[in-house]
Z-matrix of the N, CA and C atoms (Angstrom, degrees):
N
C 1 1.529
C 2 1.415 1 109.77
N 3 1.339 2 120.58 1 134.98
C 4 1.363 3 131.23 2 -176.88
C 5 1.577 4 109.71 3 -121.86
N 6 1.337 5 118.29 4 90.25
C 7 1.401 6 122.68 5 -176.10
C 8 1.520 7 109.67 6 -138.64
N 9 1.431 8 115.03 7 133.55
C 10 1.425 9 118.86 8 -179.18
C 11 1.486 10 110.93 9 -136.77
N 12 1.345 11 118.96 10 139.57
C 13 1.470 12 121.88 11 -177.38
C 14 1.553 13 104.54 12 -127.30
N 15 1.304 14 121.22 13 124.60
C 16 1.414 15 125.58 14 -176.57
C 17 1.552 16 108.35 15 -130.49
N 18 1.366 17 113.30 16 145.21
C 19 1.432 18 119.30 17 172.16
C 20 1.543 19 106.93 18 -127.19
N 21 1.313 20 115.05 19 126.62
C 22 1.539 21 115.93 20 175.71
C 23 1.501 22 111.05 21 -173.92
N 24 1.263 23 116.54 22 -168.66
C 25 1.427 24 123.76 23 -176.55
C 26 1.510 25 113.89 24 -116.25
N 27 1.332 26 119.27 25 137.99
C 28 1.371 27 123.70 26 -177.71
C 29 1.587 28 109.05 27 -65.43
N 30 1.320 29 114.03 28 135.23
C 31 1.469 30 118.90 29 -178.33
C 32 1.536 31 111.75 30 -84.85
N 33 1.412 32 115.43 31 -15.26
C 34 1.491 33 119.29 32 177.36
C 35 1.499 34 105.63 33 -160.91
N 36 1.256 35 118.77 34 169.64
C 37 1.457 36 124.49 35 173.48
C 38 1.573 37 108.99 36 -59.69
N 39 1.333 38 119.31 37 142.92
C 40 1.426 39 122.90 38 -179.30
C 41 1.602 40 108.03 39 -62.56
N 42 1.344 41 114.19 40 146.54
C 43 1.456 42 123.33 41 179.17
C 44 1.564 43 103.28 42 -97.77
N 45 1.276 44 116.53 43 121.52
C 46 1.480 45 121.98 44 -172.31
C 47 1.577 46 110.94 45 -114.02
N 48 1.238 47 117.03 46 128.34
C 49 1.459 48 123.79 47 177.09
C 50 1.489 49 110.30 48 -134.06
N 51 1.281 50 116.59 49 161.01
C 52 1.511 51 120.73 50 171.33
C 53 1.431 52 113.67 51 -117.43
N 54 1.294 53 117.13 52 145.49
C 55 1.472 54 120.62 53 179.39
C 56 1.502 55 111.74 54 -69.83
N 57 1.344 56 120.52 55 156.14
C 58 1.469 57 123.95 56 -173.60
C 59 1.495 58 106.04 57 -97.97
N 60 1.278 59 119.22 58 44.36
C 61 1.477 60 125.77 59 177.58
C 62 1.491 61 113.81 60 -95.19
N 63 1.276 62 116.47 61 173.93
C 64 1.494 63 122.47 62 178.82
C 65 1.605 64 105.73 63 -56.20
N 66 1.308 65 114.62 64 -50.88
C 67 1.433 66 122.17 65 174.64
C 68 1.462 67 112.11 66 -108.73
N 69 1.335 68 120.99 67 95.61
C 70 1.472 69 124.81 68 -173.42
C 71 1.508 70 111.68 69 -54.27
N 72 1.266 71 113.73 70 141.44
C 73 1.543 72 123.18 71 178.10
C 74 1.519 73 107.89 72 -113.09
N 75 1.225 74 122.44 73 133.00
C 76 1.476 75 127.40 74 174.37
C 77 1.524 76 109.85 75 -66.64
N 78 1.289 77 121.10 76 139.50
C 79 1.420 78 127.40 77 175.67
C 80 1.505 79 108.00 78 -136.80
N 81 1.365 80 115.36 79 117.60
C 82 1.436 81 123.89 80 -176.94
C 83 1.528 82 108.90 81 -111.52
N 84 1.389 83 117.35 82 128.66
C 85 1.502 84 120.66 83 170.79
C 86 1.541 85 107.98 84 -117.08
N 87 1.294 86 113.32 85 136.05
C 88 1.485 87 119.92 86 171.85
C 89 1.473 88 111.80 87 -149.58
N 90 1.248 89 117.28 88 166.08
C 91 1.491 90 122.40 89 179.50
C 92 1.523 91 108.63 90 -120.50
N 93 1.331 92 115.09 91 130.81
C 94 1.479 93 127.57 92 178.27
C 95 1.532 94 109.11 93 -95.87
N 96 1.307 95 116.55 94 128.65
C 97 1.490 96 119.25 95 167.38
C 98 1.538 97 106.25 96 -93.18
N 99 1.263 98 114.14 97 111.36
C 100 1.438 99 121.54 98 -178.66
C 101 1.571 100 110.38 99 -104.40
N 102 1.352 101 116.93 100 119.58
C 103 1.487 102 118.65 101 179.73
C 104 1.474 103 110.21 102 -64.28
N 105 1.396 104 114.74 103 142.32
C 106 1.488 105 119.21 104 174.15
C 107 1.444 106 107.90 105 -81.23
N 108 1.318 107 119.76 106 150.85
C 109 1.452 108 123.97 107 -176.27
C 110 1.556 109 110.17 108 -73.77
N 111 1.278 110 118.16 109 -39.46
C 112 1.495 111 123.07 110 177.54
C 113 1.508 112 110.54 111 -112.51
N 114 1.251 113 117.28 112 134.57
C 115 1.469 114 122.38 113 -176.84
C 116 1.497 115 110.19 114 -111.39
N 117 1.369 116 119.36 115 123.49
C 118 1.446 117 119.56 116 175.19
C 119 1.532 118 109.07 117 -112.46
N 120 1.321 119 115.40 118 148.10
C 121 1.395 120 118.92 119 -178.68
C 122 1.542 121 110.81 120 -64.93
N 123 1.320 122 111.34 121 136.70
C 124 1.404 123 120.47 122 -178.31
C 125 1.553 124 119.13 123 83.25
N 126 1.308 125 113.88 124 -0.55
C 127 1.484 126 122.87 125 -179.75
C 128 1.549 127 107.80 126 -110.09
N 129 1.310 128 116.81 127 151.82
C 130 1.428 129 121.38 128 173.12
C 131 1.503 130 112.60 129 -59.00
N 132 1.292 131 119.84 130 152.37
C 133 1.498 132 121.69 131 -174.88
C 134 1.578 133 109.32 132 -104.83
N 135 1.261 134 118.83 133 0.72
C 136 1.491 135 120.67 134 -176.91
C 137 1.482 136 107.05 135 -149.14
N 138 1.327 137 113.28 136 152.63
C 139 1.466 138 120.53 137 171.22
C 140 1.504 139 109.72 138 -106.26
N 141 1.254 140 118.57 139 150.13
C 142 1.470 141 124.03 140 -173.50
C 143 1.508 142 105.75 141 -113.65
N 144 1.359 143 116.32 142 106.26
C 145 1.430 144 121.65 143 -175.23
C 146 1.525 145 113.94 144 -107.75
N 147 1.322 146 114.70 145 125.25
C 148 1.546 147 120.11 146 179.09
C 149 1.432 148 110.56 147 -76.32
N 150 1.351 149 117.57 148 131.03
C 151 1.430 150 122.25 149 179.86
C 152 1.523 151 108.74 150 -123.43
N 153 1.392 152 116.50 151 150.46
C 154 1.427 153 119.19 152 176.99
C 155 1.581 154 105.84 153 -139.90
N 156 1.347 155 111.20 154 133.04
C 157 1.444 156 117.42 155 178.49
C 158 1.486 157 109.62 156 -122.42
N 159 1.354 158 120.20 157 150.32
C 160 1.457 159 126.30 158 -175.88
C 161 1.612 160 106.77 159 -123.68
N 162 1.316 161 113.79 160 151.57
C 163 1.497 162 122.40 161 169.20
C 164 1.482 163 113.52 162 61.48
N 165 1.265 164 121.01 163 -128.12
C 166 1.505 165 123.75 164 -177.92
C 167 1.443 166 112.52 165 -58.71
N 168 1.384 167 121.21 166 -39.78
C 169 1.325 168 121.99 167 -178.92
C 170 1.491 169 114.21 168 -67.32
N 171 1.304 170 117.05 169 -32.95
C 172 1.506 171 123.94 170 172.98
C 173 1.532 172 110.87 171 -66.49
N 174 1.340 173 113.99 172 -42.73
C 175 1.487 174 117.92 173 -179.92
C 176 1.566 175 109.36 174 -66.67
N 177 1.324 176 118.92 175 -35.69
C 178 1.498 177 122.15 176 173.58
C 179 1.569 178 110.32 177 -64.71
N 180 1.319 179 117.74 178 -37.82
C 181 1.454 180 118.44 179 179.64
C 182 1.518 181 110.91 180 -70.43
N 183 1.264 182 115.28 181 -38.28
C 184 1.525 183 120.49 182 176.81
C 185 1.521 184 109.79 183 -60.11
N 186 1.283 185 119.80 184 -46.24
C 187 1.366 186 124.28 185 -173.06
C 188 1.534 187 117.86 186 -77.66
N 189 1.432 188 113.38 187 -39.39
C 190 1.458 189 115.59 188 -171.87
C 191 1.592 190 114.06 189 -117.61
N 192 1.310 191 123.18 190 -11.04
C 193 1.442 192 122.13 191 -173.46
C 194 1.539 193 107.03 192 -103.66
N 195 1.346 194 109.27 193 141.62
C 196 1.498 195 112.44 194 177.63
C 197 1.665 196 105.34 195 -152.38
N 198 1.231 197 113.95 196 172.23
C 199 1.483 198 122.05 197 -172.59
C 200 1.609 199 105.22 198 -51.06
N 201 1.277 200 120.38 199 132.54
C 202 1.426 201 126.96 200 174.82
C 203 1.490 202 114.70 201 89.09
N 204 1.317 203 121.29 202 -7.41
C 205 1.479 204 126.24 203 178.72
C 206 1.516 205 107.41 204 -65.99
N 207 1.340 206 119.03 205 131.14
C 208 1.463 207 122.89 206 175.40
C 209 1.542 208 106.66 207 -91.51
N 210 1.333 209 115.65 208 123.04
C 211 1.393 210 120.47 209 176.12
C 212 1.465 211 113.28 210 -132.22
N 213 1.400 212 116.17 211 166.03
C 214 1.490 213 124.14 212 173.41
C 215 1.546 214 102.99 213 -112.07
N 216 1.244 215 118.45 214 137.21
C 217 1.480 216 125.31 215 -176.33
C 218 1.535 217 106.30 216 -128.70
N 219 1.223 218 118.78 217 132.96
C 220 1.530 219 123.45 218 166.40
C 221 1.448 220 109.36 219 -123.94
N 222 1.320 221 115.41 220 145.19
C 223 1.506 222 117.31 221 -178.07
C 224 1.529 223 107.66 222 175.41
N 225 1.273 224 116.58 223 -150.95
C 226 1.523 225 123.32 224 -176.51
C 227 1.472 226 108.96 225 -130.57
N 228 1.312 227 114.48 226 153.77
C 229 1.438 228 124.04 227 174.02
C 230 1.490 229 112.68 228 -83.81
N 231 1.296 230 122.03 229 128.98
C 232 1.444 231 125.91 230 -179.05
C 233 1.470 232 109.93 231 -126.85
N 234 1.284 233 120.77 232 126.65
C 235 1.473 234 125.40 233 179.45
C 236 1.493 235 110.94 234 -105.89
N 237 1.301 236 119.03 235 152.76
C 238 1.485 237 118.07 236 179.26
C 239 1.570 238 104.06 237 -162.06
N 240 1.263 239 111.58 238 -176.35
C 241 1.515 240 119.45 239 179.84
C 242 1.471 241 109.94 240 -160.07
N 243 1.395 242 112.52 241 157.28
C 244 1.492 243 118.26 242 -178.98
C 245 1.538 244 102.82 243 -154.35
N 246 1.415 245 111.87 244 162.65
C 247 1.436 246 115.62 245 174.71
C 248 1.535 247 109.50 246 -104.16
N 249 1.263 248 114.58 247 125.33
C 250 1.486 249 119.06 248 179.15
C 251 1.440 250 116.72 249 -73.46
N 252 1.292 251 119.89 250 -177.12
C 253 1.472 252 126.21 251 -177.60
C 254 1.517 253 112.05 252 -65.66
N 255 1.326 254 115.23 253 -29.93
C 256 1.563 255 118.61 254 179.99
C 257 1.499 256 106.01 255 -84.58
N 258 1.333 257 127.55 256 0.59
C 259 1.421 258 125.95 257 177.01
C 260 1.540 259 114.15 258 89.00
N 261 1.371 260 117.07 259 6.12
C 262 1.419 261 121.68 260 -178.41
C 263 1.536 262 107.96 261 -91.43
N 264 1.294 263 115.29 262 145.02
C 265 1.516 264 120.05 263 178.64
C 266 1.464 265 107.14 264 -87.80
N 267 1.318 266 115.37 265 126.81
C 268 1.524 267 126.22 266 179.82
C 269 1.478 268 107.23 267 -109.72
N 270 1.368 269 116.14 268 131.12
C 271 1.457 270 121.97 269 176.56
C 272 1.521 271 107.32 270 -102.07
N 273 1.372 272 112.45 271 146.03
C 274 1.421 273 119.47 272 -173.71
C 275 1.533 274 109.21 273 -124.80
N 276 1.370 275 121.18 274 148.23
C 277 1.432 276 121.87 275 169.43
C 278 1.528 277 104.77 276 -136.42
N 279 1.395 278 116.22 277 124.10
C 280 1.437 279 120.36 278 179.44
C 281 1.598 280 105.05 279 -130.03
N 282 1.453 281 112.10 280 159.67
C 283 1.394 282 118.56 281 168.36
C 284 1.540 283 106.69 282 -99.28
N 285 1.301 284 120.32 283 120.94
C 286 1.473 285 124.32 284 172.57
C 287 1.437 286 109.31 285 -82.35
N 288 1.332 287 119.57 286 108.35
C 289 1.375 288 126.68 287 -172.77
C 290 1.558 289 115.17 288 -70.75
N 291 1.307 290 120.11 289 119.64
C 292 1.384 291 124.42 290 174.64
C 293 1.540 292 113.17 291 -101.56
N 294 1.332 293 116.65 292 -29.09
C 295 1.478 294 118.01 293 174.74
C 296 1.550 295 103.38 294 -143.54
N 297 1.345 296 117.53 295 155.10
C 298 1.428 297 123.78 296 172.56
C 299 1.546 298 107.19 297 -153.04
N 300 1.364 299 115.79 298 139.72
C 301 1.529 300 120.17 299 -178.55
C 302 1.534 301 103.02 300 -143.07
N 303 1.386 302 111.38 301 155.73
C 304 1.407 303 115.91 302 168.39
C 305 1.443 304 116.76 303 -68.29
N 306 1.308 305 122.35 304 141.05
C 307 1.375 306 127.16 305 -176.04
C 308 1.545 307 112.31 306 -101.26
N 309 1.268 308 118.29 307 -5.98
C 310 1.479 309 122.60 308 174.96
C 311 1.496 310 108.86 309 -146.30
N 312 1.287 311 116.27 310 162.32
C 313 1.454 312 117.60 311 -179.75
C 314 1.537 313 109.79 312 -79.43
N 315 1.312 314 117.57 313 160.59
C 316 1.374 315 120.87 314 179.33
C 317 1.534 316 116.84 315 -65.77
N 318 1.369 317 112.93 316 -27.35
C 319 1.440 318 119.66 317 177.35
C 320 1.505 319 114.78 318 -84.63
N 321 1.268 320 119.83 319 4.36
C 322 1.547 321 118.52 320 -175.44
C 323 1.507 322 108.68 321 -84.08
N 324 1.258 323 123.35 322 -5.68
C 325 1.474 324 120.21 323 179.35
C 326 1.571 325 111.67 324 -81.40
N 327 1.250 326 116.37 325 161.81
C 328 1.506 327 120.10 326 -178.21
C 329 1.478 328 115.38 327 -59.10
N 330 1.317 329 116.24 328 -31.00
C 331 1.464 330 117.19 329 179.78
C 332 1.483 331 118.93 330 -71.98
N 333 1.286 332 117.16 331 -15.87
C 334 1.440 333 125.75 332 -177.84
C 335 1.529 334 114.43 333 -111.29
N 336 1.384 335 115.00 334 25.79
C 337 1.453 336 119.00 335 179.96
C 338 1.554 337 112.03 336 -66.11
N 339 1.376 338 115.09 337 143.14
C 340 1.390 339 118.61 338 175.20
C 341 1.560 340 111.63 339 -81.05
N 342 1.411 341 117.92 340 155.89
C 343 1.425 342 117.66 341 -179.92
C 344 1.584 343 108.73 342 -69.67
N 345 1.316 344 115.23 343 147.19
C 346 1.439 345 120.76 344 -173.63
C 347 1.549 346 106.17 345 -115.74
N 348 1.353 347 115.54 346 133.21
C 349 1.515 348 121.57 347 177.94
C 350 1.586 349 106.89 348 -68.60
N 351 1.359 350 113.63 349 140.50
C 352 1.460 351 117.11 350 177.99
C 353 1.548 352 109.48 351 -116.10
N 354 1.334 353 117.94 352 153.21
C 355 1.434 354 123.04 353 -179.68
C 356 1.556 355 106.29 354 -72.91
N 357 1.402 356 114.59 355 124.81
C 358 1.454 357 122.97 356 -176.90
C 359 1.495 358 109.40 357 -83.89
N 360 1.324 359 123.19 358 -3.44
C 361 1.432 360 127.00 359 -179.79
C 362 1.537 361 115.78 360 86.66
N 363 1.267 362 115.34 361 -5.88
C 364 1.541 363 118.33 362 -178.86
C 365 1.495 364 111.30 363 -112.21
N 366 1.317 365 117.90 364 18.27
C 367 1.429 366 122.08 365 -179.36
C 368 1.545 367 112.66 366 89.39
N 369 1.274 368 119.40 367 -5.88
C 370 1.400 369 125.96 368 174.75
C 371 1.433 370 114.31 369 -107.93
N 372 1.258 371 119.63 370 158.31
C 373 1.478 372 124.21 371 176.55
C 374 1.502 373 109.42 372 -99.96
N 375 1.387 374 114.84 373 138.00
C 376 1.491 375 116.52 374 177.60
C 377 1.522 376 105.14 375 -87.81
N 378 1.314 377 116.23 376 138.04
C 379 1.403 378 126.59 377 -175.12
C 380 1.600 379 108.74 378 -93.86
N 381 1.306 380 118.20 379 118.68
C 382 1.459 381 120.28 380 -179.01
C 383 1.521 382 112.75 381 -59.88
N 384 1.285 383 116.47 382 151.17
C 385 1.527 384 119.68 383 178.58
C 386 1.494 385 110.12 384 -66.91
N 387 1.368 386 113.57 385 145.05
C 388 1.460 387 120.79 386 179.99
C 389 1.443 388 116.43 387 78.61
N 390 1.354 389 121.35 388 3.18
C 391 1.468 390 122.54 389 174.75
C 392 1.450 391 115.35 390 -71.46
N 393 1.347 392 120.51 391 -17.95
C 394 1.508 393 124.20 392 170.38
C 395 1.569 394 114.71 393 -52.64
N 396 1.392 395 109.42 394 -37.54
C 397 1.441 396 113.24 395 -177.30
C 398 1.549 397 114.09 396 -70.74
N 399 1.251 398 113.92 397 -16.77
C 400 1.464 399 117.88 398 -178.01
C 401 1.468 400 113.67 399 -93.53
N 402 1.296 401 116.97 400 -13.65
C 403 1.502 402 121.13 401 -176.83
C 404 1.610 403 111.46 402 -75.90
N 405 1.292 404 119.58 403 137.83
C 406 1.456 405 122.28 404 179.82
C 407 1.537 406 114.24 405 -76.36
N 408 1.286 407 119.39 406 -1.76
C 409 1.488 408 124.59 407 -178.45
C 410 1.448 409 111.90 408 -139.78
N 411 1.345 410 118.72 409 166.96
C 412 1.420 411 122.10 410 174.95
C 413 1.439 412 112.94 411 -119.93
């Protein structure tokens, strides 16, 4: 069985290409920074895993994923090799994405914080301006 599940943040925006076939297929490549469970002094605290998505998954990545987005990916590990321009053999390891999902809500970032009520000093809370638009009732 070849199955991998990762959770991490994109290190950069996905790189999108299309195959040169009669019906072009989207191909997305991105790198996930995955935190290590145990941290030792002097060692890196994350691993950088190359991921590749095809078809609809690649189109999703192109449309919705960007640098810093936290996602969960499941897929399989694929190894390969090629000979570079200097004639040296280079070995590759990628995760071929089968599923990808957001690991946090869009509003969880600092830029999308909701207004917070503050103590007015008289036992009541002062309600911030514009909070009426956020209430589900009138």
